[in-house]
C-alpha positions in Angstrom: 12.3 7.6 12.3 11.0 4.2 11.2 7.3 3.9 10.7 5.2 0.8 11.6 5.9 -0.7 8.1 9.6 -0.7 8.7 9.2 -2.2 12.2 6.8 -4.9 11.0 9.0 -5.9 8.1 12.2 -5.9 10.2 10.5 -8.2 12.7 9.0 -10.4 10.0 12.4 -10.9 8.4 14.3 -11.4 11.6 11.8 -13.9 13.1 11.1 -15.9 9.9 7.8 -14.6 8.7 8.8 -13.1 5.3 12.1 -13.0 3.5 13.3 -11.5 0.2 13.2 -14.2 -2.5 16.6 -15.3 -3.9 18.3 -13.0 -1.5 21.7 -14.5 -2.1 21.4 -13.3 -5.7 20.2 -9.9 -4.8 16.5 -10.7 -4.9 13.9 -9.4 -7.4 11.1 -7.0 -6.6 7.6 -8.5 -6.5 8.6 -11.9 -5.1 8.9 -13.0 -1.5 9.6 -16.2 0.4 7.5 -17.2 3.4 9.7 -18.4 6.3 8.7 -21.1 8.8 6.4 -18.8 10.8 5.0 -16.9 7.7 4.2 -20.1 5.9 2.4 -21.5 9.0 0.4 -18.2 9.5 -0.5 -18.1 5.8 -1.9 -21.7 5.9 -4.0 -20.8 9.0 -5.5 -17.7 7.2 -6.4 -20.0 4.3 -7.9 -22.5 6.6 -10.1 -19.9 8.3 -11.2 -18.9 4.8 -12.0 -22.6 4.1 -14.0 -22.7 7.4 -16.1 -19.8 6.0 -16.6 -20.9 2.4 -16.2 -24.7 2.4 -17.4 -25.8 5.8 -20.1 -23.2 6.4 -21.2 -22.1 2.9 -20.8 -25.6 1.4 -18.8 -24.7 -1.7 -16.4 -27.4 -2.5 -12.8 -26.6 -3.4 -11.1 -27.5 -6.7 -7.5 -27.1 -7.9 -6.6 -26.2 -11.4 -3.2 -25.8 -13.2 -1.5 -22.4 -12.9 -0.6 -22.6 -16.6 -3.5 -22.1 -19.0 -3.8 -22.4 -22.8 -4.3 -19.2 -24.8 -8.0 -19.9 -25.6 -8.9 -19.5 -21.9 -7.5 -15.9 -21.8 -8.7 -15.0 -25.3 -12.2 -15.7 -24.0 -11.7 -14.0 -20.6 -10.3 -10.9 -22.3 -6.9 -11.0 -20.6 -4.9 -11.3 -23.8 -6.3 -8.1 -25.2 -7.3 -6.1 -22.2 -5.2 -7.1 -19.2 -2.8 -4.2 -19.3 -1.6 -1.3 -17.2 -0.6 2.1 -18.6 3.2 2.4 -18.4 5.9 5.1 -19.1 9.7 4.8 -19.1 11.8 7.7 -17.8 14.0 8.8 -20.7 16.8 9.6 -18.3 17.2 6.8 -15.7 15.3 4.3 -17.9 13.1 3.1 -15.0 9.6 2.0 -15.8 6.6 3.3 -13.9 2.8 2.8 -13.8 1.4 6.1 -15.1 -1.5 6.1 -12.6 0.8 5.5 -9.7 3.0 8.5 -10.6 -0.2 10.6 -10.9 -1.6 9.4 -7.6 1.7 10.4 -5.8 0.9 14.0 -7.0 -2.8 13.8 -5.9 -4.1 13.6 -9.5 -7.4 11.7 -9.2 -8.9 9.1 -11.6 -5.7 8.7 -13.6 -6.6 5.1 -14.3 -9.6 6.3 -16.4 -7.6 8.8 -18.5 -6.5 8.1 -22.1 -2.9 7.4 -23.1 -2.7 10.9 -24.7 -4.1 12.6 -21.6 -1.6 10.8 -19.3 1.3 11.6 -21.6 0.5 15.3 -21.3 0.0 15.2 -17.6 3.3 13.3 -17.0 5.3 15.8 -18.9 4.8 18.1 -16.0 5.7 15.6 -13.3 9.2 14.4 -12.1 10.4 10.8 -12.3 10.0 9.2 -8.8 13.5 7.7 -9.1 15.8 10.4 -10.6 13.6 13.5 -10.4 14.0 14.4 -14.1 11.1 15.2 -16.5 9.2 12.5 -18.5 9.3 14.9 -21.5 10.0 12.9 -24.6 8.3 9.6 -23.4 4.8 8.4 -24.1 2.5 6.3 -22.1 1.6 2.9 -23.5 -0.1 -0.3 -22.6 1.8 -3.2 -21.0 0.2 -6.6 -20.8 0.6 -8.0 -17.3 0.5 -11.7 -18.1 3.5 -14.0 -18.0 3.5 -15.9 -21.3 5.1 -19.3 -21.9 5.0 -22.2 -24.4 3.5 -25.6 -23.9 5.4 -28.6 -25.3 8.5 -28.7 -27.5 8.9 -26.5 -30.5 6.9 -23.6 -29.1 3.8 -25.0 -30.9 1.2 -23.9 -28.3 1.0 -20.6 -26.4 0.2 -20.6 -22.7 0.1 -18.1 -19.8 0.6 -18.2 -16.1 -2.8 -17.5 -14.8 -3.5 -13.9 -13.7 -6.3 -15.1 -11.4 -7.7 -18.4 -10.1 -11.3 -17.8 -11.3 -10.9 -19.0 -15.0 -10.3 -22.6 -14.0 -13.6 -22.6 -12.2 -15.4 -21.2 -15.2 -13.9 -23.7 -17.6 -14.9 -26.5 -15.2 -18.5 -25.2 -15.2 -20.1 -28.2 -16.9 -18.4 -30.7 -14.6 -19.3 -28.7 -11.5 -22.9 -28.4 -12.7 -23.2 -32.2 -12.8 -21.4 -32.5 -9.5 -24.1 -30.3 -7.9 -26.8 -32.3 -9.6 -27.8 -29.7 -12.2 -29.3 -27.3 -9.6 -28.8 -23.6 -8.9 -27.4 -22.0 -6.9 -24.0 -23.7 -6.5 -20.4 -22.6 -6.1 -16.8 -23.7 -6.1 -13.7 -22.2 -4.5 -10.0 -22.3 -5.3 -6.9 -21.1 -3.3 -3.7 -20.9 -5.2 -1.0 -18.9 -6.9 -1.6 -16.2 -9.5 0.9 -14.2 -11.5 0.9 -10.6 -12.8 4.0 -9.1 -14.3 3.7 -5.8 -12.4 5.5 -2.9 -13.9 7.2 -1.5 -10.8 6.2 -3.3 -7.6 7.6 -1.1 -4.8 5.1 -1.8 -2.0 6.5 -5.0 -0.5 3.8 -7.5 0.3 1.1 -5.2 -1.0 2.0 -5.6 -4.7 3.6 -8.9 -5.8 4.2 -10.6 -9.1 3.4 -13.9 -7.6 0.6 -14.0 -5.0 -2.0 -16.2 -3.5 -5.7 -15.7 -4.2 -8.7 -17.3 -2.6 -11.7 -17.0 -4.8 -15.3 -18.2 -4.8 -17.4 -18.3 -7.9 -21.1 -18.6 -7.0 -23.5 -19.4 -9.8 -27.0 -18.1 -9.3 -30.2 -17.8 -11.3 -30.2 -14.4 -13.0 -33.7 -13.6 -11.8 -33.3 -15.0 -8.2 -30.7 -13.0 -6.2 -32.3 -13.4 -2.8 -29.7 -15.3 -0.8 -31.2 -18.3 1.0 -29.3 -17.6 4.2 -29.5 -13.8 4.1 -30.9 -13.6 7.7 -27.5 -14.7 9.0 -26.0 -11.3 8.1 -29.1 -9.1 7.5 -28.6 -7.1 10.7 -24.8 -7.0 10.5 -23.6 -3.4 10.4 -20.8 -2.7 7.9 -19.1 0.6 7.0 -20.0 1.3 3.3 -18.4 4.0 1.3 -20.9 4.1 -1.6 -20.9 6.0 -4.8 -22.9 8.9 -3.2 -20.5 9.2 -0.2 -17.5 9.3 -2.5 -18.9 11.8 -4.9 -19.8 14.1 -2.0 -16.5 13.5 -0.1 -18.5 12.1 2.8 -17.4 9.4 5.4 -18.6 5.8 5.0 -22.0 5.1 6.5 -22.6 2.4 9.1 -25.6 0.5 7.9 -27.2 -3.0 8.2 -27.0 -5.2 5.2 -30.8 -5.4 5.1 -31.1 -1.7 4.9 -28.3 -1.5 2.3 -30.2 -3.7 0.0 -33.7 -2.2 0.7 -32.3 1.3 0.0 -30.5 0.2 -3.2 -27.0 1.0 -2.0 -26.1 -2.6 -2.6 -27.5 -4.2 -5.7 -28.8 -7.5 -4.2 -28.8 -9.8 -1.3 -26.0 -12.0 -2.7 -23.5 -9.1 -2.9 -24.6 -7.8 0.5 -24.2 -11.2 2.1 -20.6 -11.6 0.9 -19.8 -8.0 1.9 -20.9 -8.9 5.4 -19.2 -12.3 5.4 -16.0 -10.7 4.2 -16.2 -8.2 7.1 -16.7 -11.1 9.5 -13.8 -13.0 8.0 -11.3 -10.1 8.2 -12.3 -9.3 11.9 -12.0 -13.0 12.7 -8.5 -13.1 11.3 -7.4 -10.1 13.4 -7.9 -7.0 11.2 -8.8 -3.9 13.2 -12.6 -3.3 12.7 -11.9 0.5 12.9 -9.6 0.2 9.9 -11.9 -1.6 7.5 -14.3 -0.1 5.0 -16.1 -1.2 1.8 -15.7 1.0 -1.2 -18.2 0.8 -4.1 -16.7 1.0 -7.6 -17.7 4.3 -9.3 -19.6 4.1 -12.5 -16.5 5.0 -14.6 -14.3 2.3 -13.0 -16.8 -0.6 -12.7 -16.5 -3.2 -15.5 -19.3 -2.6 -18.1 -20.7 -6.1 -17.4 -20.9 -5.9 -13.6 -24.1 -5.0 -11.8 -22.3 -4.0 -8.6 -18.8 -4.2 -7.2 -17.3 -3.5 -3.7 -13.7 -3.6 -2.5 -12.9 -4.4 1.1 -10.2 -1.8 1.9 -8.0 -2.0 5.0 -6.1 1.1 6.3 -2.3 0.8 6.4 -0.2 3.5 8.1 2.2 3.7 5.1 0.0 2.7 2.1 -3.3 4.2 3.1 -6.5 2.3 2.1 -5.5 -0.9 0.5 -7.8 -3.1 -1.5 -7.7 -6.7 -0.1 -11.0 -8.2 -1.3 -13.3 -7.6 -4.2 -16.9 -8.7 -4.2 -18.7 -8.4 -7.6 -21.9 -9.4 -9.4 -20.3 -10.2 -12.8 -23.6 -11.2 -14.4 -23.2 -13.9 -17.1 -20.2 -12.2 -18.8 -17.7 -14.9 -18.0 -19.8 -17.9 -19.0 -21.0 -16.2 -22.1 -17.4 -15.4 -23.1 -16.3 -19.0 -22.7 -19.4 -20.3 -24.5 -18.5 -18.1 -27.5 -14.9 -19.2 -27.6 -15.4 -22.9 -26.8 -18.8 -23.7 -28.4 -20.2 -25.2 -25.2 -23.5 -23.8 -23.9 -22.5 -23.0 -20.3 -26.2 -23.1 -19.4 -28.4 -24.9 -16.9 -31.7 -26.5 -17.8 -34.3 -25.3 -15.3 -37.5 -27.5 -15.4 -40.8 -25.8 -14.9 -43.1 -26.9 -12.1 -45.7 -27.8 -14.8 -45.0 -28.2 -18.5 -46.1 -25.3 -20.7 -47.9 -25.7 -24.0 -46.1 -24.0 -26.9 -45.9 -24.0 -30.6 -42.7 -24.5 -32.6 -41.9 -24.4 -36.3 -40.3 -27.5 -37.7 -38.6 -28.0 -41.0 -39.8 -31.1 -42.9 -37.4 -32.0 -45.7 -38.9 -33.0 -49.0 -37.1 -36.2 -49.7 -38.5 -36.5 -53.1 -36.8 -33.2 -54.1 -33.6 -33.8 -52.0 -32.9 -37.3 -53.4 -32.3 -36.3 -57.1 -30.4 -33.2 -56.0 -28.0 -34.7 -53.4 -28.3 -38.4 -54.1 -26.3 -40.4 -51.5 -26.0 -37.4 -49.2 -29.7 -36.7 -49.2 -30.3 -38.3 -45.7 -27.4 -36.3 -44.2 -28.7 -33.1 -45.7 -32.2 -33.9 -44.4 -30.9 -34.5 -40.8 -28.9 -31.3 -40.9 -31.8 -29.4 -42.3 -34.1 -30.6 -39.5 -31.8 -29.0 -36.9 -31.3 -25.7 -38.8 -33.1 -22.3 -38.6 -34.9 -21.2 -41.8 -34.7 -17.6 -43.1 -36.5 -16.0 -46.0 -33.8 -17.1 -48.4 -33.7 -20.7 -47.1 -31.8 -22.7 -44.4 -28.1 -22.8 -44.2 -26.4 -26.1 -43.2 -22.9 -27.4 -42.9 -22.1 -30.7 -44.7 -18.5 -32.1 -44.7 -17.2 -28.7 -43.6 -19.0 -26.9 -46.4 -21.8 -24.3 -46.0 -24.8 -25.1 -48.2 -27.9 -23.0 -48.7 -31.0 -25.2 -49.0 -33.7 -23.2 -50.8 -37.4 -23.2 -49.6 -38.6 -25.4 -52.4 -36.7 -28.4 -50.9 -38.6 -28.4 -47.5 -41.8 -27.4 -45.8 -42.3 -25.6 -42.5 -44.9 -26.9 -40.2 -46.1 -25.4 -36.9 -47.0 -28.0 -34.2 -48.0 -28.0 -30.6 -45.4 -29.1 -28.1 -44.8 -29.4 -24.4 -42.1 -27.1 -23.0 -40.7 -28.7 -19.9 -38.2 -26.0 -18.9 -35.7 -23.5 -20.2 -31.9 -23.2 -20.5 -30.5 -20.4 -18.3 -27.0 -19.0 -18.3 -26.3 -18.3 -14.6 -24.9 -15.0 -13.2 -21.7 -15.1 -11.2 -21.1 -13.6 -7.7 -17.4 -13.4 -7.1 -15.7 -12.7 -3.8 -11.9 -12.6 -4.5 -9.4 -12.4 -1.6 -5.7 -11.4 -1.7 -4.2 -13.6 1.0 -0.8 -11.9 1.1 -2.3 -8.5 1.7 -4.5 -9.9 4.4 -1.4 -11.5 6.1 0.5 -8.2 6.0 -2.6 -6.4 7.4 -2.7 -8.7 10.4 1.0 -8.2 11.1 0.5 -4.4 11.0 -2.8 -4.2 12.8 -1.6 -6.5 15.6 1.9 -5.0 16.1 2.5 -3.0 19.3 5.4 -1.7 21.3 5.3 -0.9 25.0 7.9 -0.2 27.7 8.2 -2.9 30.4 10.7 -2.6 33.1 12.8 -0.2 31.1 12.8 -2.3 27.9 10.7 -2.2 24.7 8.4 -5.1 24.5 7.3 -5.9 20.9 4.0 -7.9 20.6 1.9 -9.3 17.8 -1.6 -9.5 19.3 -2.6 -12.3 16.9 -5.8 -14.2 17.3 -5.0 -17.7 18.7 -6.3 -19.5 15.6 -4.0 -17.4 13.3 -0.8 -17.4 15.4 1.8 -19.6 13.9 2.8 -20.9 17.3 0.0 -21.3 19.7 1.7 -22.4 22.8 5.3 -22.1 24.2 6.5 -24.8 26.5 9.3 -23.4 28.7 11.2 -25.4 31.3 12.7 -23.0 33.8 16.0 -24.9 33.6 17.1 -27.6 31.1 18.1 -30.0 33.9 16.9 -31.7 37.0 14.2 -33.4 35.1 12.3 -30.2 34.2 13.2 -30.6 30.5 11.8 -34.2 30.6 8.5 -33.0 32.2 8.3 -30.2 29.6 8.8 -32.5 26.6 6.1 -34.9 28.0 3.7 -32.0 28.3 4.6 -31.0 24.7 3.4 -34.4 23.5 0.1 -34.0 25.3 -0.5 -30.5 23.9 0.3 -31.6 20.4 -2.1 -34.5 20.7 -4.8 -31.8 21.0 -3.9 -30.6 17.5 -2.1 -27.4 18.8 1.1 -26.0 17.4 3.6 -25.8 20.3 7.2 -24.7 20.5 9.8 -25.9 23.1 12.3 -23.3 24.2 14.9 -23.8 27.0 17.4 -21.1 25.8 18.2 -18.1 28.0 16.5 -16.4 30.9 12.7 -17.0 31.2 11.9 -13.3 30.6 13.9 -13.3 27.4 12.0 -16.3 26.3 8.6 -14.7 27.0 9.7 -11.7 24.9 10.7 -13.9 22.0 7.3 -15.6 22.1 5.4 -12.2 22.4 7.3 -11.0 19.2 6.0 -13.9 17.1 2.4 -13.7 18.5 2.3 -16.8 20.7 -0.8 -16.3 22.8 0.0 -18.6 25.7 3.1 -19.9 27.4 3.5 -22.8 30.0 6.4 -22.7 32.4 7.6 -25.8 34.2 9.6 -25.0 37.4 10.7 -26.7 40.5 7.3 -26.4 42.1 6.0 -28.6 39.3 8.0 -31.5 40.7 6.4 -31.0 44.1 2.7 -30.3 43.3 2.3 -31.1 39.6 1.3 -27.5 38.8 2.7 -25.2 36.1 2.5 -21.5 35.3 0.2 -20.5 32.4 0.9 -17.1 31.0 -1.3 -14.9 28.8 0.5 -12.9 26.1 -1.7 -9.8 26.0 -2.1 -9.1 29.7 1.1 -10.9 30.9 -1.1 -12.3 33.7 -0.2 -15.7 35.1 -2.0 -18.5 36.9 -1.0 -21.8 38.4 -2.9 -24.9 37.2 -2.7 -28.6 37.3 -0.3 -30.0 34.6 -2.9 -32.6 33.7 -5.5 -29.9 32.9 -3.2 -27.8 30.7 -3.9 -29.5 27.3 -7.6 -29.2 27.7 -7.5 -25.6 29.0 -5.3 -24.6 26.1 -7.5 -26.3 23.6 -10.6 -24.4 25.0 -8.7 -21.1 25.1 -7.4 -21.4 21.5 -10.8 -22.5 20.1 -12.5 -19.6 21.9 -14.6 -21.7 24.4 -12.9 -20.0 27.4 -11.1 -16.7 28.0 -8.0 -16.3 30.2 -9.9 -13.9 32.4 -12.4 -16.7 33.3 -9.5 -18.9 34.5 -8.3 -16.4 37.1 
């Protein structure tokens, strides 16, 4: 018997939400095409995300290339460390992620085990494809980045980006100037990322090309009180913290204020974006009863992260699926790029009042440097003034050569100075959203079947602002001028910025069912009474209730319904 995943995917393929990519050539796992309805729905989810992060939070959006030079990913650690543990079946030759095979047999924390430990465990487990033993194969690391070359002759190595975040980090200095050199500030990016997954067998849940929506918020390392925390301080969110996981307890329902006060969540910034993410997912149509936030355990959290939470959404087939990650990444990313690039990646923070300090300054002895270095004496003196002395002397670089200047060639003087501020390397708060997984979640959570008049009615109970088609315009007959009235009404509805679909094919009941299947929240039927009294039938998808209203009022009524200013119940 088909489960809800099979039903949702069958509907999605048949009605033009999601198709296998390159289907005429047999398709390839890990890639999908969005059909007309899926592409529209995806854009609407992205635009709701923009409403949250750009319009409300004030973080401007940037767009960076999907191909990056090798230096970026050397700094980020992806070249050396972005790998999964893989094993190949010696019999059927299929590749598998070692931790996924373990998880299928209820072996916990496989991702934290060593290659040797996993090899020993897998010897006792059957291959998921052929059922034979893995005896004779070893687990090894497989880097997930797609590599390429830039320019002719393969002179420069590049990679398809595994995440959108790195482009924001490399643009840090430009963004800092854009935001007038003040903390906190942030930037967002929505776009494609690529991971060469070993064996993607979970449809839209695990893709090799996917869409991410990420925000990188740069904050003062000692000031992590969110300026707008009151907006979400009292919001109750289900948190599955470290303590609850270790004691096998259920998530706790707690306000964000109490979560920070009690120390469950590290700081207000992390708590704020946990709550905002909960708000966003519910706004898009995820079932609130199937959302939880799981805190990373100490042995899985990145060594540089202060705190990390995953928004997990319950799927009937896949269980709890990570869809969003919210992390306090400290200054790890900026420090890494500073080390690789030579730029500082810091912000100058002025003091309210200058402070008096003392500094040691090297004063070159030109009388001694002149005879020693002759025409290069001034260049040596300038380099010496910017160097740091040690007991053995000061090391400078001149014409690419390191030179040790001995203490007899300079004098160190201590002098009073005014310190007007300090250079600070910000910490980064990162909410990272998987748009494809969120889209699948909405399809599954809004799907329903019910029997109506002896037939199965399939419905997607989508929120009006997410539904790919918001209004169906249906002339009862495609003659006698009803079609002309319907098309004129279509124009008026579209002038309100709404997405409408005209449909005059088949019986009116069949047309209603087609629109219910794709989640269209409202339908307008033009019939023969319309010609007499200028009224139409307005139908609500979820309740199937209908009302008559003036055709002139329809565009404004629909606009208010879709924007949430009115409910259908209020119209009756």
